[in-house]
VEXDREN-2710 file (C-alpha; in Angstrom, 1 decimal):
% VEXDREN-2710
k/r/px/py/pz
1/MET/130.9/-37.1/111.9
2/ARG/130.5/-34.5/109.3
3/ARG/133.1/-36.1/107.1
4/ARG/131.4/-39.4/107.3
5/PHE/128.1/-37.9/106.3
6/PHE/129.8/-36.1/103.4
7/ASP/131.4/-39.4/102.3
8/ASN/128.0/-41.2/102.4
9/SER/126.4/-38.4/100.4
10/LYS/129.1/-38.6/97.8
11/LYS/128.7/-42.4/97.5
12/LYS/125.0/-42.1/97.1
13/LYS/125.3/-39.5/94.4
14/PHE/127.8/-41.7/92.6
15/ALA/125.6/-44.7/92.9
16/LEU/122.6/-42.8/91.5
17/LEU/124.8/-41.4/88.6
18/GLN/126.0/-44.9/87.8
19/THR/122.5/-46.3/87.8
20/ALA/121.2/-43.5/85.7
21/THR/124.1/-44.0/83.2
22/THR/123.4/-47.7/83.0
23/VAL/119.7/-47.2/82.5
24/LEU/120.4/-44.5/79.9
25/PHE/122.9/-46.7/78.1
26/ILE/120.5/-49.7/78.0
27/ALA/117.7/-47.4/76.7
28/ILE/120.0/-46.0/74.0
29/VAL/120.9/-49.6/72.9
30/ILE/117.2/-50.6/72.8
31/ILE/116.2/-47.5/70.9
32/PHE/119.2/-47.9/68.5
33/ASN/118.4/-51.6/67.8
34/THR/114.7/-50.8/67.3
35/GLY/115.6/-48.0/64.9
36/ILE/118.0/-50.1/63.0
37/TYR/115.5/-53.0/62.7
38/ALA/112.8/-50.6/61.5
39/LEU/115.2/-49.1/58.9
40/ALA/116.4/-52.5/57.8
41/GLU/112.8/-53.7/57.3
42/HIS/111.9/-50.5/55.3
43/PHE/115.1/-50.3/53.2
44/LEU/115.8/-54.1/53.0
45/TRP/119.2/-53.8/54.7
46/TYR/120.3/-57.4/54.7
47/VAL/122.9/-59.6/53.0
48/ASP/121.7/-62.5/51.0
49/MET/124.2/-65.3/51.6
50/THR/122.1/-68.2/50.2
51/GLU/123.8/-70.0/47.4
52/GLY/120.9/-69.4/45.0
53/GLN/120.5/-65.7/46.0
54/VAL/116.9/-66.6/46.8
55/PHE/116.2/-63.2/48.4
56/THR/117.7/-61.0/45.7
57/LEU/116.1/-59.9/42.5
58/GLY/117.8/-61.4/39.5
59/ASN/119.2/-59.2/36.6
60/ASP/116.7/-60.6/34.2
61/THR/113.8/-59.6/36.5
62/LYS/115.2/-56.1/36.9
63/ALA/115.7/-55.7/33.1
64/ILE/112.1/-56.8/32.3
65/LEU/110.6/-54.6/35.1
66/ALA/112.8/-51.6/33.9
67/ASN/111.3/-51.9/30.5
68/VAL/107.8/-52.0/32.0
69/GLU/108.5/-48.9/34.1
70/LYS/109.6/-47.0/31.0
71/SER/106.6/-47.9/28.9
72/LEU/103.8/-47.9/31.6
73/ASP/102.1/-44.8/33.0
74/LYS/100.0/-46.8/35.5
75/GLU/100.9/-48.1/39.0
76/ILE/101.3/-51.8/39.8
77/ASN/100.0/-52.9/43.2
78/ILE/100.9/-56.0/45.1
79/TYR/98.5/-56.8/47.9
80/PHE/99.1/-59.2/50.8
81/THR/96.2/-60.2/53.0
82/VAL/97.7/-59.9/56.4
83/ALA/99.4/-57.1/58.4
84/PRO/103.1/-56.5/57.7
85/ASP/104.2/-57.8/61.1
86/LYS/102.3/-61.1/60.6
87/VAL/103.5/-62.1/57.2
88/ALA/106.3/-64.4/58.4
89/ALA/104.1/-65.8/61.2
90/THR/101.3/-66.6/58.8
91/SER/103.6/-68.6/56.4
92/PRO/107.4/-68.6/56.1
93/TYR/106.9/-69.2/52.4
94/LEU/104.7/-66.1/52.1
95/TYR/107.6/-64.1/53.6
96/TYR/109.7/-65.1/50.5
97/VAL/107.1/-63.5/48.2
98/TYR/106.8/-60.5/50.5
99/GLN/110.6/-59.8/50.4
100/THR/110.7/-60.2/46.7
101/SER/107.8/-57.7/46.4
102/LEU/109.5/-55.2/48.7
103/GLU/112.6/-55.4/46.6
104/MET/110.5/-54.6/43.5
105/GLU/108.9/-51.7/45.3
106/ARG/112.3/-50.4/46.3
107/ASP/113.8/-50.6/42.8
108/PHE/110.9/-49.5/40.7
109/LYS/108.8/-46.4/41.4
110/ASN/105.6/-47.7/39.7
111/ILE/105.4/-50.8/42.0
112/ASN/103.7/-50.5/45.4
113/VAL/103.3/-53.2/48.1
114/GLU/100.5/-53.0/50.6
115/CYS/99.3/-55.3/53.4
116/VAL/95.6/-55.3/54.2
117/ASP/94.3/-57.6/56.9
118/ILE/91.5/-59.6/55.1
119/VAL/90.0/-60.6/58.5
120/LYS/89.6/-57.0/59.6
121/ASN/88.9/-55.5/56.2
122/PRO/87.3/-58.2/53.9
123/ALA/85.5/-55.5/51.8
124/PHE/88.8/-54.3/50.4
125/PHE/89.3/-57.6/48.5
126/LYS/85.7/-57.9/47.3
127/ARG/86.6/-56.7/43.8
128/PHE/89.2/-59.5/43.4
129/TYR/86.7/-62.4/43.6
130/THR/86.1/-63.6/40.1
131/THR/83.8/-66.5/40.8
132/ALA/81.4/-67.4/43.5
133/ALA/83.4/-70.6/44.3
134/GLN/86.7/-68.7/44.6
135/ASP/88.1/-67.7/48.0
136/ILE/90.9/-65.5/49.1
137/TYR/93.1/-66.7/52.0
138/THR/95.6/-65.1/54.4
139/THR/98.3/-66.6/52.2
140/SER/96.9/-65.2/49.0
141/VAL/98.7/-62.5/46.9
142/VAL/96.9/-60.1/44.5
143/VAL/98.8/-58.3/41.7
144/SER/96.7/-55.5/40.1
145/CYS/97.2/-52.8/37.5
146/GLY/94.2/-50.5/36.7
147/GLU/91.1/-52.7/36.3
148/GLU/93.1/-55.9/35.7
149/PHE/94.4/-58.2/38.5
150/ARG/95.9/-61.6/39.0
151/LEU/95.1/-63.7/42.2
152/PHE/97.6/-66.3/43.5
153/ASN/97.7/-68.7/46.3
154/ILE/101.0/-69.3/48.0
155/GLU/101.5/-72.7/46.2
156/ALA/101.8/-70.9/42.9
157/PHE/105.2/-69.4/43.8
158/PHE/107.0/-72.7/44.5
159/VAL/107.9/-75.8/42.6
160/ASN/107.5/-79.2/44.3
161/ASN/109.6/-82.3/44.4
162/ASP/108.1/-85.6/43.3
163/ASP/107.2/-86.3/46.9
164/GLY/105.3/-83.0/47.3
165/SER/108.0/-81.2/49.3
166/ILE/109.1/-77.8/48.1
167/TRP/112.1/-77.8/45.7
168/ALA/112.5/-74.3/44.4
169/TYR/111.2/-70.7/44.7
170/HIS/109.5/-69.4/41.5
171/GLY/108.2/-66.1/42.9
172/GLU/110.0/-63.7/40.7
173/ASN/108.8/-65.5/37.6
174/LYS/105.1/-65.5/38.8
175/LEU/105.1/-61.9/39.8
176/VAL/106.8/-60.7/36.6
177/SER/104.5/-62.9/34.5
178/ALA/101.5/-61.4/36.1
179/ILE/102.8/-57.9/35.6
180/LEU/103.6/-58.5/31.9
181/SER/100.2/-60.1/31.3
182/MET/98.5/-57.0/32.5
183/THR/100.8/-54.4/31.0
184/GLN/102.1/-55.6/27.7
185/THR/100.3/-54.0/24.8
186/ALA/101.6/-56.7/22.4
187/MET/101.7/-59.7/24.6
188/PRO/102.9/-62.9/22.8
189/THR/100.2/-65.5/22.4
190/VAL/100.4/-69.2/22.1
191/ALA/97.4/-71.0/20.5
192/PHE/96.5/-74.6/21.3
193/THR/94.5/-76.2/18.5
194/THR/91.2/-78.0/19.4
195/ALA/88.5/-80.1/17.7
196/HIS/90.9/-82.9/16.7
197/GLY/90.9/-84.9/19.9
198/GLU/93.8/-83.1/21.4
199/THR/94.9/-83.7/25.0
200/VAL/92.8/-82.1/27.7
201/GLY/92.7/-82.4/31.5
202/ALA/95.6/-82.1/34.0
203/ASP/98.3/-82.8/31.4
204/ALA/97.0/-80.0/29.1
205/ILE/96.8/-77.6/32.0
206/ALA/100.5/-78.4/33.0
207/PHE/101.6/-77.8/29.5
208/LYS/99.7/-74.5/29.1
209/THR/101.0/-73.3/32.5
210/LEU/104.5/-73.5/31.1
211/PHE/103.6/-70.9/28.6
212/GLU/101.8/-68.7/31.1
213/ASP/104.8/-68.8/33.4
214/ALA/106.9/-67.6/30.5
215/GLY/104.6/-64.6/30.0
216/PHE/102.5/-65.9/27.1
217/LYS/98.8/-65.4/26.7
218/VAL/97.3/-68.9/26.2
219/VAL/94.3/-69.4/24.0
220/ASP/92.5/-72.3/22.4
221/ILE/91.7/-72.2/18.7
222/ASP/89.4/-74.2/16.4
223/LEU/91.0/-73.6/12.9
224/SER/87.8/-74.7/11.2
225/LYS/86.0/-71.7/12.6
226/GLU/88.7/-69.2/13.7
227/ASP/91.7/-67.3/12.4
228/PHE/94.9/-66.6/14.4
229/ALA/94.8/-63.4/16.4
230/ASP/97.4/-60.7/16.1
231/GLY/100.4/-61.4/18.3
232/THR/100.2/-65.2/18.0
233/ARG/103.8/-66.4/18.0
234/ILE/103.4/-70.2/18.6
235/VAL/100.8/-72.8/17.6
236/VAL/100.7/-76.1/19.5
237/ILE/99.1/-79.3/18.1
238/ASN/99.1/-81.6/21.1
239/ASN/98.2/-85.2/20.4
240/PRO/95.6/-84.9/17.6
241/VAL/93.6/-88.0/16.9
242/THR/91.9/-86.9/13.7
243/ASP/93.3/-85.0/10.7
244/PHE/93.3/-81.3/9.9
245/ALA/91.1/-80.2/7.0
246/GLY/92.9/-79.6/3.7
247/ILE/91.9/-78.5/0.2
248/GLU/89.4/-81.3/-0.2
249/SER/87.3/-80.3/2.8
250/ASP/84.1/-78.3/2.5
251/LYS/85.1/-76.6/5.7
252/ALA/87.8/-74.0/6.2
253/ASN/91.3/-75.2/5.0
254/GLU/93.2/-75.6/8.3
255/ILE/96.4/-76.6/6.6
256/ASP/96.4/-73.4/4.6
257/LYS/96.0/-71.4/7.8
258/LEU/99.0/-73.2/9.3
259/ASP/101.0/-72.5/6.2
260/ALA/100.1/-68.8/6.2
261/PHE/101.0/-68.6/9.9
262/LEU/104.5/-70.0/9.3
263/ASP/104.9/-67.7/6.4
264/ASP/104.4/-64.9/8.9
265/TYR/107.5/-66.1/10.9
266/GLY/105.6/-68.1/13.4
267/CYS/106.5/-71.3/15.2
268/LEU/104.6/-74.6/15.2
269/MET/105.0/-77.4/17.8
270/VAL/103.5/-80.8/17.0
271/PHE/103.4/-83.7/19.5
272/SER/101.9/-86.9/18.0
273/ASP/101.1/-90.3/19.3
274/PRO/102.3/-93.3/17.2
275/LYS/98.8/-94.8/17.4
276/TYR/97.2/-91.8/15.7
277/SER/99.9/-90.3/13.4
278/GLY/98.7/-92.6/10.6
279/ASN/95.4/-90.8/10.7
280/LEU/97.0/-87.4/10.0
281/ARG/97.4/-87.6/6.2
282/ASN/97.0/-83.9/5.5
283/LEU/99.1/-82.8/8.5
284/SER/101.8/-85.3/7.6
285/GLU/101.9/-84.1/4.0
286/PHE/102.3/-80.5/5.2
287/LEU/105.1/-81.5/7.7
288/SER/106.9/-83.4/4.9
289/GLU/107.5/-80.0/3.3
290/TRP/109.5/-79.1/6.4
291/GLY/111.5/-82.3/6.2
292/ILE/109.5/-84.2/8.9
293/ALA/107.9/-87.6/8.7
294/PHE/106.3/-89.5/11.6
295/THR/106.5/-93.3/11.7
296/PRO/103.0/-94.6/12.4
297/ASP/102.3/-97.7/14.6
298/THR/106.0/-97.9/15.6
299/HIS/107.4/-97.3/19.0
300/ILE/110.9/-97.1/20.5
301/LYS/112.1/-99.5/23.2
302/ASP/115.4/-99.2/25.0
303/SER/115.8/-101.5/28.0
304/GLU/119.2/-100.0/28.9
305/ASN/118.1/-96.4/28.8
306/SER/114.5/-96.4/30.1
307/LEU/112.7/-95.4/33.3
308/SER/110.1/-98.2/33.0
309/VAL/110.3/-101.9/33.0
310/ASP/108.8/-102.2/29.5
311/GLY/111.6/-100.0/28.0
312/LYS/109.1/-97.4/26.6
313/ALA/109.9/-94.5/28.9
314/VAL/113.0/-93.7/26.9
315/VAL/115.8/-91.5/28.2
316/ALA/116.8/-89.5/25.1
317/ALA/120.4/-88.8/24.0
318/TYR/121.3/-85.2/23.1
319/ASP/122.4/-84.3/19.6
320/GLU/125.5/-82.1/19.4
321/GLY/126.7/-79.4/17.0
322/SER/123.5/-78.9/15.2
323/LEU/120.5/-76.5/15.1
324/GLY/118.7/-78.8/17.5
325/ALA/121.5/-78.5/20.1
326/SER/120.5/-74.9/20.7
327/LEU/117.5/-76.1/22.6
328/TYR/119.6/-77.5/25.4
329/LEU/123.0/-75.8/25.3
330/ASP/122.5/-74.6/28.9
331/LEU/121.7/-78.1/30.0
332/ALA/124.8/-79.6/28.3
333/LYS/127.1/-77.2/30.3
334/LEU/125.9/-78.7/33.6
335/ASP/128.2/-81.1/35.4
336/THR/125.4/-83.7/35.2
337/SER/122.9/-83.0/32.4
338/PRO/119.2/-83.7/33.5
339/ARG/117.5/-86.5/31.6
340/THR/114.8/-85.9/29.1
341/VAL/112.1/-88.6/28.9
342/VAL/110.2/-89.5/25.8
343/ARG/107.6/-92.2/26.5
344/ASN/105.7/-94.2/23.9
345/ALA/107.6/-92.5/21.1
346/SER/107.9/-93.2/17.4
347/PRO/111.1/-92.3/15.4
348/ILE/110.9/-89.3/13.2
349/LYS/112.6/-89.4/9.7
350/LEU/114.3/-86.3/8.4
351/LEU/113.5/-86.1/4.7
352/PHE/116.1/-83.5/3.6
353/ASP/119.6/-84.2/2.6
354/ALA/121.1/-86.6/5.1
355/ASP/124.5/-84.7/5.2
356/ASN/123.2/-81.3/6.2
357/ALA/119.4/-81.8/6.4
358/LEU/119.0/-78.8/4.1
359/ASP/116.3/-77.9/1.5
360/GLY/116.6/-74.4/0.1
361/THR/116.1/-72.0/3.0
362/ARG/114.9/-74.7/5.4
363/VAL/117.3/-76.5/7.7
364/ALA/116.1/-79.6/9.6
365/SER/117.9/-81.1/12.6
366/PRO/117.4/-83.7/15.3
367/VAL/116.9/-82.4/18.9
368/LEU/116.6/-85.7/20.8
369/LEU/118.0/-89.0/19.7
370/THR/117.8/-92.6/20.7
371/HIS/120.8/-94.4/22.2
372/ASP/122.5/-97.2/20.3
373/SER/120.8/-99.8/22.4
374/ALA/117.3/-98.7/21.2
375/VAL/115.1/-100.8/18.9
376/ALA/112.0/-99.9/16.9
377/VAL/109.0/-102.2/17.4
378/LYS/106.3/-102.6/14.7
379/ASP/103.8/-105.5/14.6
380/GLY/106.0/-107.3/17.2
381/VAL/109.1/-107.1/15.1
382/GLU/112.2/-105.4/16.5
383/THR/114.8/-103.6/14.3
384/PRO/117.8/-101.6/15.5
385/ALA/117.0/-97.9/16.0
386/GLY/120.2/-96.3/17.4
387/GLY/120.5/-92.7/16.5
388/GLU/116.9/-92.2/15.4
389/ALA/115.3/-88.8/16.0
390/LEU/112.7/-88.5/18.7
391/MET/112.3/-84.8/18.4
392/THR/113.3/-82.5/15.5
393/VAL/113.3/-78.8/14.7
394/THR/113.2/-77.2/11.2
395/ARG/114.1/-73.6/10.6
396/GLU/113.2/-71.5/7.6
397/GLU/115.3/-68.3/7.1
398/ARG/114.3/-65.3/5.0
399/ILE/116.0/-62.0/4.6
400/VAL/113.8/-58.9/4.4
401/GLU/115.4/-55.5/4.0
402/ASN/118.7/-56.9/5.3
403/GLU/117.1/-58.4/8.4
404/ARG/116.9/-62.1/9.0
405/TYR/113.5/-63.6/9.9
406/TYR/112.9/-67.2/10.9
407/SER/110.0/-69.7/11.1
408/TYR/110.2/-72.9/13.1
409/VAL/108.5/-76.3/13.2
410/MET/109.3/-78.5/16.2
411/ALA/108.0/-82.1/16.1
412/CYS/108.0/-84.9/18.6
413/GLY/107.0/-88.5/18.0
414/SER/105.4/-88.7/21.5
415/ALA/102.3/-87.2/22.9
416/GLU/103.4/-88.2/26.4
417/TYR/106.4/-85.9/26.3
418/THR/104.2/-83.1/27.7
419/LYS/102.6/-85.2/30.5
420/ALA/102.4/-83.3/33.8
421/GLU/104.7/-85.8/35.6
422/TRP/107.6/-85.0/33.3
423/LEU/107.0/-81.3/32.9
424/ARG/106.6/-80.5/36.6
425/SER/109.4/-82.7/37.9
426/LYS/112.8/-81.1/38.7
427/SER/114.5/-84.4/37.8
428/PHE/113.8/-84.1/34.0
429/ALA/114.6/-81.5/31.3
430/ASN/111.3/-81.8/29.3
431/SER/110.1/-78.4/30.4
432/ASP/113.6/-76.8/29.9
433/ILE/113.7/-77.8/26.3
434/ILE/110.2/-76.3/25.7
435/PHE/111.2/-73.1/27.5
436/ASN/114.3/-72.8/25.3
437/ALA/112.2/-73.3/22.2
438/MET/110.0/-70.4/23.4
439/GLN/113.1/-68.2/23.6
440/ILE/114.6/-68.9/20.2
441/THR/111.2/-68.8/18.4
442/GLY/109.9/-65.6/20.0
443/ARG/111.0/-62.1/19.1
444/GLU/109.7/-60.7/22.4
445/ARG/111.5/-61.0/25.6
446/ILE/109.8/-63.7/27.7
447/VAL/109.8/-64.6/31.4
448/SER/111.6/-67.9/30.9
449/ASP/114.8/-66.0/31.3
450/ILE/114.0/-65.9/35.0
451/LYS/115.2/-69.2/36.5
452/TYR/114.0/-71.2/39.5
453/LYS/115.9/-70.6/42.8
454/VAL/116.5/-73.9/44.4
455/LEU/115.8/-74.3/48.1
456/ASP/117.3/-77.7/48.6
457/ASP/120.5/-76.2/49.9
458/THR/119.8/-73.1/52.0
459/GLU/122.9/-73.0/54.2
460/LEU/124.9/-69.8/54.2
461/ILE/127.6/-69.7/51.6
462/VAL/130.5/-67.6/52.9
463/THR/133.9/-67.2/51.2
464/THR/137.2/-67.4/53.2
465/ALA/137.6/-63.7/52.9
466/ASP/134.1/-63.1/54.3
467/ALA/134.8/-65.5/57.2
468/ASN/138.0/-63.8/58.0
469/GLY/136.2/-60.4/58.0
470/TRP/133.5/-61.6/60.3
471/THR/136.2/-63.2/62.6
472/VAL/138.1/-59.9/62.9
473/ALA/134.9/-58.0/63.6
474/LEU/133.7/-60.4/66.3
475/THR/137.1/-61.1/67.9
476/VAL/138.9/-57.8/67.6
477/VAL/136.6/-54.8/66.8
478/LEU/133.9/-55.5/69.3
479/PRO/136.3/-56.2/72.2
480/VAL/138.2/-53.0/71.4
481/ILE/135.0/-51.0/71.5
482/ILE/134.0/-52.6/74.8
483/ALA/137.5/-52.0/76.2
484/ALA/137.4/-48.3/75.1
485/CYS/134.0/-47.9/76.9
486/GLY/135.6/-49.5/80.0
487/ILE/138.5/-47.1/79.9
488/VAL/136.2/-44.1/79.7
489/VAL/134.1/-45.3/82.6
490/TYR/137.3/-45.9/84.7
491/VAL/138.7/-42.5/84.0
492/ARG/135.4/-40.8/84.8
493/ARG/135.1/-42.7/88.1
494/LYS/138.6/-41.9/89.1
495/ASN/138.0/-38.2/88.6
496/LEU/134.8/-38.1/90.7
END
């Protein structure tokens, strides 16, 4: 009887020990997983296996922010308007921006990320309201530095397809652009001329947004009343209807101001509608000195290479081996080059030597050309127009103290080249060519180096070596660990 009691007591103790061990083991696993999750969230321990590296800061982003960190003695704050644990639940797209911001915070000491629940603490965001009509939402993001700030809604960080669905993530560009706009002491400026009937409205906003995304300060300028501010790198004349004042005018000489601007190594972009280019006598005379001549009241038709039934939405051909080709070298390297659309365009004549388009220190080159199937239409009469220039670029080179300096004039025989539908669409290269023009004409580093990260294909991209590694880990390592644990438990039980 005593032996039986002893055996039962031993079994009970063993059962209790086994239960306690199991509970302890489960508790350790839970605590371990919770700790690893917390550390992973804090230190961003994850592997980005998306094809476009959507969740990883690009090298261009890091280089620009490293320069800001060296030159800035202020802190940059990025505020999200919900609690940290509610970012993903509020919007999966907001989580993209949040992760990008956390990476910036991790890599750069002067960048801080903070989540403040706007519902619980609306007073915190009071200073970020710029107008009475403006509102801040739970999907808003604020970037601030000192007294300056930039407010974004989530839509600003993404690029849409033509059907409105999201195509690409543009968060790095937006955040860096905001930081540069608040911290650069010599921020490059682009000036859009006014008072000549230039394009306004949605198309103008889309065009200006391109420059803002590249880190430029965008201003409007009336040359009859104002002079160019210091730091102006590019002047844009977008679809003028009336001429610019010249020497004969009793107002300020606008042509002289443009000439002086280019003498100071600036860049001029002119987009002209065939209907109005005949009105621009002074501007045309000025452009002729740069080897450029518009063809008034003439438009290009190409039934074989057009996106419209009337043949006027011309798909341009790319020139090769010239100065103009530098504006789309990256595009030409792609397996399938995106199309560039030039609608309602007139041909541009290059006035310099036809062999090398050279006049002294100025070199003129086509950028976009018509296909051989194109015709030029004037007064209802069609003439062959294959190989005609639709966009040109002229560069002037000067050497000062053994250093080369350049001025540029880019001209396009279409005012519709900059329409929002072409600039915002991922299907066309209109905006890419303008971005590249910003890069070659500006001396400062600009944000157009930071490319979109396409979200169309978000499956995991794993190499064969990676796959083999994960297979070994899951089929060999884990079973070995489990078997080892089993052996330990068996040996301990046997010795009890």
